N, C-alpha and C positions, 0 to 999 in steps of 0.2 A: 581809792586804793586799787581797784581792779578795772577802772574805766568802764563800768557797766558790764563786767565779765565778758569783755570782747576777746581777750587773748587766751584762748583755750589751749592748754598744753596736752590734754588727753582725757580719756574717760574709761570707766570700767564698770563692773557690777556694783561697786561701792558708791559711784557717783562720778563727778567731774573735777578736774584740776585746772585752775586758772592762774595765770601769771599776774602778779600785782607788785606795787611799790609802796613802801612805807613812807611816812613823812620824812624820815631820816635819809631817804634815798635808796635804802637797801631793797633789793629785789627779793620777792618771796613767792612761794607756790602755795595756793589756797585750795585745799581739798574740800569740796562741798558734797556732803553725803546725800544720796537719793532719799526721797521721802519714804521709800519702802524700808529704809533703815531707821525710821522714826522711833522705834523702840529703844534706840540708843546703844545697843549692845556693842557694835563695832566701834562706835564713838567713844564709849566709856573704856573699852579695852585699850584703845590707842592712847587715850589721855593717861590712863592709869599706868601703862607700861612705859611708853616713850617719855612721859613727863618726868621720869626719875633717871633718865639716861643722859650721860655726857661722855661721848667717846668720838674720836675722830672718824671712825668707820661706821657710825650710826647717824642717820639723819636727825637734825636738831629741830625739836618742836619749839616754835617761838611763842605760840599762843593758840587759843581756841575760842569759839563763840557758840553758844547754845541759846536759842531764842525760840521757844515753842518747838515746832517740828524742824526748824532750820538749825543745822549743825555744820560747823566748818572748823577745819584744822589749818593752822598756818605754819609753814616750814620754810627753812632756808631754800632759796632757789638754786637748782642744780643746772648749770648752763649746758652740760653735755647730755642731759636726759638720762634715760635708762639704758642699761647694758645690752638689752636684747637688740636694739637697733644697730649695734656694732657687730654682734656675732651672727645676726640674721639680717644683713643689710638688704634694703630694697633699692629700686632704681633711683630714688631720691637721695640715698645715702650710700655711697660706695666706699666710705672710709673703713679701713681695716685696722685693727689694733695689732701692734707688733708683739712678738713673743715676750719681750721684757715687760710690756704693759699688761699683757694677759696674766703673767706671773704676779706682778704687783697687785693687780685687782684681786686675784685669787687669794693672795696672802692677806690683803686688807680685809676682805670679807671674813676670812678665817679669824682674824684678830677681833673683828666686830662680834662674831658669833661666840668666841671664847669669853668676851666681856659679858655678853648677855647671859651665858650659862653660869659663869663663875665669878664675875667681877662686880655683881650687884648684891644687895641684901636679900634679893629673891632671884631664883632662876627665872629667866624670861625665855620661854620657848616660842619661837616665831611661827612655825607650822606652815609657812607659805613662802619659803625661799625659792626664788627663781630669777632669771635674768631681768624680767620686767620690774622686779622689786629691788634691784640694785641700781642706785642712782650714782651718777658720776659728776663731780664738781669740775671747775675750770681746769684743774690739773689732773683730771681723770682719777682722783682719789675716790674709791668706792664708798658708798653709804648704804647700809641696810635700811630699807624703808617698809612702809605699809604693815602696821602692827594690829590691824583690825581683827585678826584671828589669834593673836598672841595670848598666851596663858602664863600666869604666875604660879610658881611652885616653890616650896621651901628648898634651900640650897642642899639639904641632905636627902631630898626625895629622889630616889634613883629609878622609880617605876612610874610610868605615865600611862593612864588608862586609854585604851583605844577610842573610847567615847569622846575624848577631848580633841581628837584629830579631825581637822577639816582642811579646806584649802586644796592646794595643788599637791596631790599625793605623789605623783611621778614615780620615783624609784622606791617609794614606800610600799607599793602594791603587793609585792611578793611576800613581804613581812606580814601584811594584814591577813593573808590566807593562812599563814603558818602559826600565828600566835595571837592571843587576845590582848596581851599586855606587852608594852614595849619597855625595854630597859633603857638606861641613860644613853647608851651608845647609839641606839636606833635613830635618834633625832639628827645625828650628824649626817646621815645619808642625804637629806634634803639639800644641804649646802653643797655636797659633792654632785648632786644632780645638775646644778647650774654649771659647776666646773667641768663636768663631763660634756655638757653642751658646748662649752668653749673649745674643748679638745676636739670633738667630733667635726665641727665646722672647719677649724683650722687644719686638721689633719688631711681633709679632702683636698686642701690647697697645697699641701707640701710638695706634691709632684711638680707644681708650677713655680715653686719658690726655691731659690738657691739658699737653703738654710745653712747657717754657720754651725760649727760643732757645738758652740755654746747654746744655740737655740734648740738643737736636737737634744741636748742634755736636759734643758728646761722642760721640753715636751715630755721626755721619758719620765722625769721626776713627777710631773703632774699626773701622768697616767698611772704610775705606781701608787701614788697617794690616793688617787680616786678609786683604784681597785681595792685598796685596803678598806676604804670607807663604805664599799658596797658589799662587803662580805656577808654571807647569809647568816652566820653565827654572830650574835652581838658581842660575844667574848673576844672575837677576832678583830673587832673594829677599834681603831684608835680613838682616844679622847680628842677633843678639839685642841687641847694643849699639845698633844703628841702630833697632831696634824701640822701645827705651826712649826714644831721642831723638825719634822720631816721636810717641810717645804723650805725651811731656812738652812738646813744642813746639807752637806755634800751628798751627791747622788750615790757615791761609792759606798756609803754606809747604809743605804736603804736595802732592806731585805724584800724579796719578792713575796707577795701574799700567797696563801694556799690557792690552788686551782679551784675554779668553779665553772658552772655552765655559762657564765658571762664571758669568759675569755680563756685563752691558752697562752702559754709563755711565748709562743711564736708571734702572737699578736703584738707583744711589747718589743721584742728584739727585732 
C-alpha cells in the first residue's frame, strides 16, 4: 500500500504523512501518528469528528487503523498539497495563484467552515485553521484538514471555554487577554487568519502586477470581509453564513467595519 513508507509527503508534531495506493488504484495519504500520541487523544478526536463529515470542502476520511500504539488515518490524496506552499512559495515552487483562484479558495474554505459549524448534528470547532491545514485537490478545490484538535459542541452552544483552545492561536491572541470565554463569533477569526495571510503576500506583489479592475475589486472585497472578522467586539463579527454572503455578493453592498487599531480606512482605499 505504501511501498515500505518510501514516499513521504510531509511531517509535523502529530507524525508523518505518506503517499500510498489502494488495491483499487486510488491514491491516498496515510497519516501515521507519533508514538508520543499513543494516548490516542488526537487520533480519537480526528476519527470522531471527520468520520461523520461529508462535504466537498472537507477532506474525506477513507479509513483508519489502530493496533497497539500504532495509529494511522487514511485520506484521499490531494495532488496539489497544502495551501501554504502557494502563498509562501520557496525556490522549488514559484507557482502563484491568481486572484480568481484565491477568491475561490477563500470561498470554499468558508463553505467548509459553515458546514462544520452549522451543517452537522454537532458543532465541530476546528481550532487550528491555517494555510498548512488547507489541502488542494487536482482542481485547486480547498479541503479543510487535520482535525486532531477539533472539539464537538451542541449546535445551540454559543459559548466556548478558553480551556478548550489549543493549536495555532494566531489572531486569537488579543481576545485571550481580554476575556476568559469566547462567544460563537470568536471562532471565525481563525479562518480569516489564513485569508489575511493570502492577502498580505499577494498585496506586496500588486505593485509588480498589472491587476485588472475586477481583480482589484476582488482584493478589496476580501480585505473588507477579513476586517469584519477580526473586529475586537464579538458582536461586530459576522457569522460564517454572513461571511459567505459578503464574499458572494457585490462589493458595492459591503459596509466598511468600524475602525480599530488594526487598520484605517486609508489602508483599504
